[in-house]
N, C-alpha and C positions, 0 to 999 in steps of 0.2 A: 408378467409380460416377458416374452423372449426377445432375443436380439433381432428376430426377423419381423417383429411387429412394427407398425408405424410409429414414428418419433414425434409427430406434431402434437398430439394431445398432451403428453407429459411436458413437453417444452413450453407449450402455451400456459399450462398451469404454473410452471416454474417462473416464467416471465411475469405472470399475474400476481405473484407474491409481493407483499409490501417489503421494501428494503429499509429497515431501521438504520439510520446513518449517524445522527448526533442527538444529543439531548442536553438540557440544563435543568438544574433543580431550583425551584422557587425560593426566594429568601426566607419565607416562613416555613419551608420544609414540608409543605402539604402536597405539592404536586410537581410533576416534571413536564416540561415541554419537549416533545420528541419530533424530530424531522423524519418523515417516511416518504421514500420515493415510490412512485407507481407509474404504470404505463398511462400515457394520455389516451384520449378517446380514439385517436387514429392508430394507436399501437406503434407509433414511429419513434417516440422518445420517452424518456423518463421525466416526470415532474414531481415536485415534492410538496407535501402538505404538512402542516403542523398539527400535532395531536396533544391533548391534555391527558395525562395519566395520573390518577390519584395514588399517592405513595402508600396510603394505608390499605386500600382495597384492590388496587390494580385496575379499577374501572377507568374507561377511557372514552373520549369523544373527540371528534375532529374540530379543530379551531379555525382552520382555513381550508379552502378548496378552490378548484379552478385550475387553469393552465398557467398561472403566474409564477410557479416554481418558488415556493416559500421554504427557506432553509436557514441553517445556522442559528438556532434559537439561543438567545442570551438575555438573561433577566437584568433589568435595571434595579437599583437598590430599593425602589418603592414598590416592586412587584410587577411593574409593567414589563411586557415581553417584547424585546427587540428581535428582529429577524431580517434576513436579506430577501429581497423580492424584486421581480421585474414587472410587478402588477400595473405600474403606471404606463409602461411602454407598449408599443404595438408589437405584433408578431415579428416584425423586422428589427425592432429595437429591444435588445435583450439586456440592456444595461441594468445592473442590479443596484439597488439603493437600500439603505437602512430604513426599515419601517418599525412602527411601535404600536403594539396592541395594549391599550390602557388597562391598568390593573382592575379597574371597576367595570370593564367591558366596553363595548362599543366598536366602532369601525377602526381599523388600523389607519395610521397617518404616516406620511414620509418624514424622516428626520434629515435626510441628506438629499442633495441634488448635484452629485459630482458629474462633471462632463463626460467622463469615460466609465462611470459606475464605481462600485465598491467591491474589492476582492474579499475583505474580511473586516470584522469589527469586534470591539470589546467595550463593555461598560466597566468602569471602576466600581468595585463592590460597595464601597462606603463613601462615594463622592459623586457629585453631579458632573461626570466626565465621560465622554464618548471618544474613543480613538478608532480611526478607520485606516486601513491600508488601501490606497487607491491607485489605479493606473493613471499615468500622466504621459502626454506627448511632450518630449523634451524640446525646449526651444520655442514652444508655442504658448502665447499668453492664455491664461485660464479662460477668459471670456470667448476665445476662439477655438478652444479645444474640441468641443462637440462638432462644430461645423467642419473643422479641418479633418477630424476623424471620419466623418461621414463622406466627405469629398474624396479622401484617399481611398476609402473602401469602394467607391463607385468608379473613380477615374484614375487612381494612382497618384504619384508614382509608387511602384512596388520595389524600388531599388533598395538593396541591403549592402552595406559596406563594412568590412572588418579589417582590423589590424592585428588580431591575435585570436587564438582558439580559447574557448569553444565558440562555434557559430550556430550550433543546433542543440536542442535539448528535448529528449523523448520524441515528441511529434510536432515540434515547432522550430522555426528559424528564430534565433535570438535577434531582437531589433534594438534600436536606440531608444525605444520607449522605456519608461521607468515605472517603478512602483514606489510610492512615498507615503509616509504617515501624515495624517491630518487629524487634529484634535478639535473637539467641539465641547460645549457644555452638554448636559444630559438631554436637552431638548433639540440638539442639532444646531444651536447658535454659536456665536463667537468663534467662527472657523479660523484656524491658524495652522499653517504648514510647519512640520517639525524638522524635516530634513530636505530642504529644497534642492540640494546639490546631488542627492542620490540618483544613480542610474541603474546599475546592475547589482548594487550592494544588497538589495532587499529581495532578490529573486528567491521565491519559495521560502520566505522568511518564517521562522518560528519565533513567537513573541508572546509576552504577557504584560499586563498592566498592574501596577501596584494598587492595593486596595484603596488607598487614599487618593489615587488618581494623580499623584504628583510626577510620576515618571513611568517609563516602560523599559523593558529589557528585550532586546531583539538580536537575532543573528545578523551578521554583517560580513559580506563576502569581499575578499581582496585577492588579487593575483598572488600566488606563491612563487617562490624562487624555483620550484621544480615544475613549473608550467601547470600545476594544479591550483585550485582555489583554496586558500585558507579561509576558514569561517570563524570569526571572532564573536564574542558577545559584547555588546555595547549598551549603554543607557542613553535615553533621550528624555530631556525634561519636557513635560507636557505643557507647562504654563507659558513657555516661550520658546522661540527658535534659538537653538544653540548647537554647537558642535557635539557630536556623540562623545561620551566619556567611556573609557575602557572598563570592562568588567572581567573578561577572561580572554587571553589570546596567547598564541605561541606559534613560531614558524613551523610550517608543515603540520598544522593541527586543524581539526574541525570540531567546533563546539556547537551544540544544538539542544533543542527541547528544554528551554529555560522555564523554570517554575519558581514563583516567589512565595515566601511565607506570608501569612496574614499581616504581620507587622512590617513587611517590606524590608526587613533587615537581612534576610538569608535567601540565597538563590541556589537552586539545584539544577544541574545540567549534565549533558553527556559530553565526553571528550574523547576524541580519537586522534592519537599521534601517529602520523604516517612513519613507516620504517622501511629502510631499503631492502631488508631481507625477510621481513615478516609483515603480515597484515596488521598485527598488533591488536590489543583488546580495545573495545569501546567501554570506557569507564564512566561511572556515575560519580560526579563531584558535588560536594556541598560546601559552600563558603559564605562568609559574611559578605555583604554587598560592597564593603570597602576593600575587599580582597584578602582580609585576614582570616585565619582559621581554616583555610582550604584543606579539605581532606577527601581523598579518593576512597570510595567504599571498598573495603577489603572483605575477604572471606566468602564471596559469592562469585563463582566462575561463570557468570552469565552477563549478557548485554542488557543491563537494566536501563529503562527509560523512566525518568521521573514523571509522575502524573499530577499529584496534588499533595499539599501539606494538610495535615489535620487542622481543624480550627483552633485547637489549643496549642499548636505549634510543637507538639511533642513527638509527632510521627510524620514520616514522609511515605507516601504510597507510590509504588512504581510497578511497571509491567516488564516482562521478559519472556523470551522463548525458553522453554524448559522441558526437555525430553518429549517433544511432540505436543506439549501443551503450552498455554500462555497464561499463567496465573498472575494474580496481584500479589506483590510483595509489600510487607510492612517493614519500614526501617525505623527502629526505635532511636530517636535522636537524643534520648536521655541516657539509657542503659547501653546503647550501641549495638543491640541485636538486630538481625535481619533474617527474614524467612518468608516463604510463600504462604498465602492464605488459602485454605481449602483446596490445595493442589490435588488431593486424592480424588476430587470430583471431576478432574479433567476439564476440557473446554478451553475457550479462549476469551479473554477479557480486554476491552478497550474503553477509552473515554471515561476513566474513573473520576467520580465526583464525590464530594463529602457533603452530606445534608446538614441541616441546622442542628441536629442532635448527634452529630458525629457518625451518623449512619453512612455506610459506604455503598455507593451505587456504581454500576458499570453496564456496558453492553456485553452480553454473554452469548456465545454460540457454541455449537459442537458440529461435527461432521454431518449430523442428521437433524440439526435444528438451527434455523436462521437466527441472526442477532435479535435479541429482545432486551428490554430494560430489566435488570436484576438487582436485588438488594442482598447484602451479606447479612445473614442472621446466624450468629454463633459461628459454627465451623462450616456452614454450607451457604451456597448461593440459592436464592429463591427467585424464580422468574415472576416479574410483576406484570409485564405486558404480553399481549397476543396480537400485535399489530401486523405481523407478516401474513397472517391468515393461513399459515401452513398447517396441514393435517398431520401433526406429529405422530399420532397413534397409528395412522395408516402407513406412514413411512417406516415406523418402527416394526410394524408387522411384515413389511416387505424386505427390509434391509437390515443387516447386522454389521457392526464394526468390531473387529478383533485386532490382535497384534500377532505378527508372524515372528517366531523366534529364529533369529539369524545371528550367527557369529562369524567374524573373520578377524584374523590376526589378534585373537585374544580379547576382542571386545564385541559388544552387542551392536548390531546395525538395526536401530529401532525402525520398525516397519508397520504401518497400518494396513489392514485388509478390509475392504468394504465390499460386501458380497450379498447376493440374494439370501434371504433367510431360508428359503426352500430351494434345495439344489437337486435337480432331476438328473443325477448321474454326473459325469465329467463335463465341465463347461469351459468355454474360452476365458482367457484372462488378459488383463491389461497391466503391464508394468509401466507405471506413470512416474517419471522423474521430475522433481520440482526445479524451478528456475534458480537464479541467484549467481553463483552457487551458495552465497552466504545468506541463507534463509532456511526454513524448514517446512515440511508438511506438518500442519498443526491440526489438532482435534478442533477444527473450526469450520464453519460453513463457508463455502467458496461460491461467490456469484459467477466467477469466471471459470474456475477449474472445479467443476462439481462432480465428484466421484459417484454420488448417489444416482445421478442421471444415467450413468452407465450400468450401475449395479441393478437397477430396476429392469433393465433389458437383458439380464441374465449373465452379465460379466462379473468375474471376480477381479476387482480393481486393487492393485497393490501399490502402496505409496511409501517408498523407502526414504530414509534420511541418511544418505551416505556421507563420506568425508566431505568437509566443507560446510556441512549443515550447522546452523546455530542451535543453541539449546542443549548442547552436550559438552560444553567446555571449549576453551580457546585452542587447546591442542588439536581437536578435531577440525575446527575452523581453519587452522593453518595448513591442513593437509590438502587444501585446494588453492593455496596461495602460490604464486610463482608459476613456473612452467610445468604444472602438475594436473591440469584439467583432466587428462586422460589416464591418470595414474590411480591413486587410491580410491577416488570416487567411482571410477569404472570398475575396479575390483570389488568394491562393496556392492554395486548394482548387480554384477555377475553372481555374487554370493546369494543375493536375494532371488535372482532368477533360478539358481540351483535349488534353493529351498522351495520356491514356488512349484517347480516341476514335481516335487515330492508330495504335494497336497493331494489327498485321495479324490477330491472333487474337481481338480483342474486337469484339463486335457493338455499334456505337455506339447502336443503338436499344434495347438491353437493359442499361442501366446503372442501378443503384440507388444512392442516397445513404443512408448510415446512420451512426449514432453514439449515444453515451450521455453524459449530463451536458452538458458544454460541446459535445461532439460531437453530442449531440441538439439543442442550440441551433443548431449550424451546419447540421444537416440541415433544421431548420425555416427558417433563413435562406436556405438554398439553394432551398427549396420556394417561397418568396415572391419570389425574385429570378431564377429560372431555370425553364424548362419542359423542359430537356434530359433530366431523369431520368424513367425509366419508373415508379419508385415510391420512396417514402421510408419508412425504418424509423427511428423516433425513440424512444429510451429515456431515462427520467428527465430529460426535456428542459425547458429554459426557453423559454416561449412569450411571456409578458408581463413584460418587464423591470421596470417600475414595481411591478406587483403582486407579483412574486417577491421584491422587496426586503423587503417587510413580513412575509413568511411564512417565509423561509429561516431556518435555525437561527442564523446569525451575520450579521444585517443590517448591523451596523456594519462588518464586514470587507468585505462586498460593496460598500457605499457607498465605502469606501476604495479598493477595487480599481477603481471607476469614477471615480477622481480626486476623491473627496469630494463628488460630486453628491448633492443632496437630491431624492428623487423627488417631493416636493410643490412645492418652490420651483423645481426645474429639470426639471419634467416633460417639457417639449418635448425637451430633450436626452436624457433617459432613454428616450424613445420613438423616438429617431433610428434605433437599430438593433434595435428590438423587433419580432419577427415579427408580433405581434398587430396592429401598426399597418398592416401590409400584407396582412392576412388575405384581403382581397378578391381578391388575385392568386393565391391558392392553387388549383391545379387538379390536382395530382399525387396519385394514390392513396397512402394513408398508413396505416402500422401504428404505433399509439401503445402503448408498454409502460411500466408504472410499478409501483413497490412502494408500497403505502399507508403503510408506516411510514418512508418516505423523508422526513426533515426537512431535508435539505440542499436538495433540489429537491422541494418538497411536492407531493402528489397534486393540489392545486388547479391546478397548471400543466397536467397531463394532462387534467383535466376541462374547463378553459377551452379548451384546444386542440380537444378532441373536440367540444365545443359549437359552437365557431366553424366547424369544418369541416362538422359535421352540418347546421347551420342554413344553410350556403351550398350544400348539396347535393354537397359533395366526398365522393368514395368513401373512407371512413375506417373503421378498426376500432380499438377500444380494448381492451387486455388489462391487467388489474390483478391483482397478487399481494398479497392483503390481509395476509399474514404476512411480507412482505419489506421491506427498506429500499432504500437507494440501489443496492445490488448484489443480484442474485438469487443466493442461496447454498445454500438447501436442495436436496439432490440431485434430488429429483423435480421441483422447480420449475426447476432448471437444465435438465433434459430438456425440460420443457414450454416453457420459453423458447426454446430452440433449435428445437424442433419447430415452434413457432408461427412463428418468423422464417423458417425454411427452407420451410415450407408456403406462407407468404405470398409469398416470393420465387419459389417454383416456379410459382405461379399468375400472378404479375405479369410475370415475365421469361421465360415459356415461349415 
């Protein structure tokens, strides 16, 4: 298919794919319960079903169906399957509760009836204990919460009041409502609140429950002295209401991703200590629960995230970005060694689980294959499920993934190339910069930024990992910290553009620069510093750095990321790499896309950019999604986004 052919059929097939999201392995080790999102019958939203996948054969069948959105599978110790579902509510009542599918079969039954629903839950592996994280209306008795919530939704008031920042987060205004832990027995009885005073401390909590059900470990937010939030790790007793007890904390530090060993004596977690002149590494720490024996993992210059302990307690498995891949690492807790498993196979791995026989399972994907359940067999991963419905053979026949050799300043700028397998002469190319900047393009399937959707239309898509990218060591990460957004990362991207023009199958006069978030910033910076691109596509992008500081959801963090600069006192430095300062140089036709509910990069950035280009007579188009945030997520909006981008590219790169 060429870039001039219609986009709708391929996009419809793309949206129709099953999205494998989470899974859990049964206590007997025979099967896995997998949550798979799909389009509903009206094609307007994604709903989730639960599937059973046999771990021996890979055979699968659906466990639940309908529009009730069944997700977050978690096994109880007796083999019964818990999950979150809104199945008891009406279309207007989307409160999710914990439901249980009995081990011997039969109809699911509800275990909880929380007034405002349940956000997440866990069963203790070896005890009759259920712990749930639930939304709560502060100051409202439990018996009135449901009625008050419904009344506020219909009639208000909608007033929000603040005494300190932050006031927004991603696509929501922060409210006085809270999330708190509630414990039950394994059948949903004996309800007891564990932290009745919590308000904002558990926002986006990462937590785990001890196998014996006696306690849990969770992240706990507190205001820091630098106007940022410190994140501690605390313990909560499950058997009774008591004050949290400290596990790990430090001023100016963020702790996260706690994982407990089977005996509950050891905890692994991530730790990031904020520094005034550097971003600083994110370290993996392993310690005894009493705080003794804490050690930071040495010898691996990667941002490791702990996933799960082995059942015998001798190993810890973790994931990390690594040179454009995301392998699973094994940390030998006895001999002390650490290294990636099967990294030569590439791909990306998430949601690592250990089976009954110490088998390792994960969700695995590549640029050309959506996530599926996989098992590690010897040195290689074997795909177990085929729940996405993707025609991998057809995609492999149409698209190929390569790497482009690029060097700058004595080091390699790792770059993926996703292109049509058959190239009819010189074709147009897309230089697509990732967000962050502290992330990486990974050999992973992207539901949001899918390069294959462009490659099947005849484009060569280039995905560089410039300065600031993770997976290549802390030194490279630091090159995008401070007032350096338009420095080394820009030079790396230009080096990739230079290499791209030398490819025999690329037309150097038909290259577009595009990106979202930080990638959108870089597309803007390229536009004011180079005339080599035929067009620019910029999504959720930063245009005016000083103005952005005051309107983003976490201005204190943004100021910290710029080395502690103040946009009022240090305005000249803030403007050094701001695209707005050089707007008079902009000549390139530009497509601007933005979600109005984006509070990370507010819509004011898109409006300021469009006004600057329109007033200067630059050929520009603005596309706004009033009901979307930083990412475009609603199915029909996803189609509209890709159709808009591909139509624009088709005109500009014809």
